[in-house]
N, C-alpha and C positions, 0 to 999 in steps of 0.2 A: 503492500499501499504505499509506504515512503519514496520507495521509487516510483511509483506513479504518478505520486504529486511534483515530486523534485521534475522527472521531464514532462509533464504537465506545462508543470510552470516556466520551464527550460521555452518550452514552445509557444507560451502566452508573451515571452519577455522574446522571444526575435517574432514573432508578429509585429508587436505593437514599434517593437523599431521600426518593422518594413514599414507600417502601417502609416504611422504617426499616429492611430489611437484603435482601441477593440471595446466592443459592446457586452454587457452581458449576457446578455439572449444569447447571441448566437455562437459564445465561446461556451455556453451550456452545453447547446445541440451540436456542436462542433465533438466537445470531449466527452458528450454521453455525459454527464455529471447535473448533480445540481444548480440552480444558476445561485446557491447560498455559499456551496463550495468554491463556484467562481467570485465569487464576492471575496472569500477569505484568501485566495490566490491572488486578487487584486491586492489588497489589504496589505500580502506579506512582501510584494517584491515593489509595493510603495514604498514600506518602510525601508527597501534598501537601496532606494534613488533612482528604480529603475526606471515607474512611470510617479503619473503626480493622479487621484483619483477624478472622476468628474461623474456630469450625471451617469446611469448608468451604465457606465464603463471606467474606461482610465486613458490617458493622452502619456503620449513620449516624453520623459521630460526633457528630453531634448526640442521636443517642439514644443513647450510652453517655453515661449519666446518676450513673454511678458508679465515680468517678474513683481512689476510694482504698480498700483493704479495712479495715476497721475493726478493732482491735485487739479479740482474743478476750472479755476483757472488759470495755468496750464492749459487745459484743455478751450478755455477759453480763445486764448491764443494763438495756438498752433491750427492752421490751414484755415484761418478764420474766412478769405475772401471765397477759398470753395467751399465752405460753412454756408454761405449764404446766399452763393447760385442752389447751391441744390435746394436751399430752403426757400425757394421762390421756387425751386421747378416745382415740388415736390407740394407745396400750397395751390399752386394750378390743379393738382389734380383731384381737389376736392371739391364737391358740389353740391349744392343747394340740397338740401330734404338729405342730408348725409350725417353719419354721428362716427365720430373717429376716436380713436386715442392717440395722443404725443407718451409716445414713452420718454422717458427722463435722458435731458442728455443735452449735447451745445448745439449740435444738429439739428436736432427737434426742436429748440428752442427758436429758433431761427425760421421755421416751420411757423412756428406762432405769429412771430410777427409777422409773414407775407399772409394767413390767413385772411378771405375776405370778413368781414366783419357784418354778417348776415345773420338773421334772425333764428334764417330756416336750416342751421349747422350747429349740430351739440359736438361739445369738446372735454372727454375724458382726459386727466392726468394726474400721475403722484408726484408732480417735480414742481418744485414752489417758483421758482424762476417762470415757468412756464406759464405757470397761474397767474404771476402779477402779470407779465404780458398781453393775456388774453383776459385780464380784470379791466384794462385799461378798454378795452374795444367797449361796444355800448351796448349792441343787440346779440350778441353771440349767448346763446347756451354753453354754461361752463358747469362739470362734474369735477369736484377734487376728489381723489380717492386717498385718502388717510390712514394711516398708521403708525408705524415708528420712524420718526423720521432721522436720516442716517446723517448725519449734520456735512460727511465728507464729500457727497454730489447732491444734498439741497434735496432729499427728494423720501420718502415717505415708502416702507417696505413693512413687510409679516405677514400673517395669519390675515387681519383686519383688511388689508388690502386687499389681496388674493381673492377673501369672500366675499368684498365690495363688485367684483366681476362675476360671480358668481352664476348672476342673473339676467346678465345684460347681453345683447350682440349687438354689433357694433358693423359701420360696413367697413370702415379699414381701421387698419393697424399702421402708425409709421413708427417701426422699428430701428433705435440708435443701434450702435455693436461699437465694443472694442476689439473684434476680432472678426476675420471675414476668410475661409478658409475651406476649398471644395472637398476635402475630406474629412475635415472636424467640422465642418459646420459654423454659426453665428456661435462666439462664445464670449461672455464675459470675466468679469474679473470676482464679481461679488454674490455667493449661490442666492442668496435672497430676492437678487435680481433676476439671477435666470428661471426662477422659481413661479416670480412677479409674471416676468417676460410670456412665459407656456400658458400661463392663463389666460393674458391679453390675446397671442394667438388664438386659444382655443373660440376667445369671443367674436374674433373677426371673421369677416367673411373675405376678406383681401388685408395680406401681409406685404406690408410696402417695406424692406429694407433699405434706409437711408444711410450712407459714410462715403467718408474720402477717400479717395486710394491709398489713405497712408495705412490703412487696415485692412489690406486684400495682402493673405498670407501670413498674416500672423493667427495667432492661439491663444486665447486665455483658458483658465482651468475649467470653468465653466461652461458646459455646451449646453446653449437655449433653443434651438432647434437646428436640422440637419438641412442642406439647401434646398432642399425637395420642399419645403413647405415654404417659402417664400412665392409670391407671384409677382412682385416688381421689385427690380433695385435700383435708385435713383443715386449717380454719383457723379462726379465732377470734368469724367470722359475720360482719364487717362485707366482704361478696362486690360488687365491681362490677358493673352490670348487666352490662359485654362479657363479664363470666369466666362466669358464670350462661348466656348465650345460650351460649356455646362450649361448656360444659357438656353443654346439650341437644343442642346439635349432634355433638357427639363421641362424647357417650357415657360420658365418666367422672361420677361421683360428688362432691358435695361434700357434706363433713361440718362441720356447723358447731360448733365447742366453747365 
């Protein structure tokens, strides 16, 4: 039994180094063991620095190339012009009569700035800075998703925030990202944010990822969704060929600002 466990863990190590990430369910099927056993294997390998645990699986320690989350002030100044262009283009995708979610972030903040002040548009957000921009408009309908305040990025998270979305359905989610990678998906630094974002995805008819080109190929610890789950990508136009190929293969549209 010990030999089988050792061999399985060696094979898992090889897989995660080769692919960049692995998921519990496929590993369970591949090796013919329970998902609980695979989770134990992943925990064991994580303690030895082979990988980092992520939602539903693990990411190669070498692939996690963003170890620290920048302060919100640094995020605001980074690629500021690109974020303005992305925000303007994404805001133009909102139609009268629609309800939308603006995920927390400095790119989605720009969407809030350019949204038309229309009483037939409803906007949900968990971000204090986005709320401030929206509140300056006189006719928009605004829903603030409360919870526990995370001061590092001035947004609310936790069970209360997730529960607020439980019975809601919206037309569009504008999802900001910390990492966008074809293999590892859309990722973030903060686990409660990943959990909330997945609930936002469940509530939305369309998922629109918004990001400048600096996030392409970047992988953070916590996966939100795979690339297959998005319908649109709004970016600044510098799109790598592998992402364009994925767009053709998976059917999401790229909009260049």
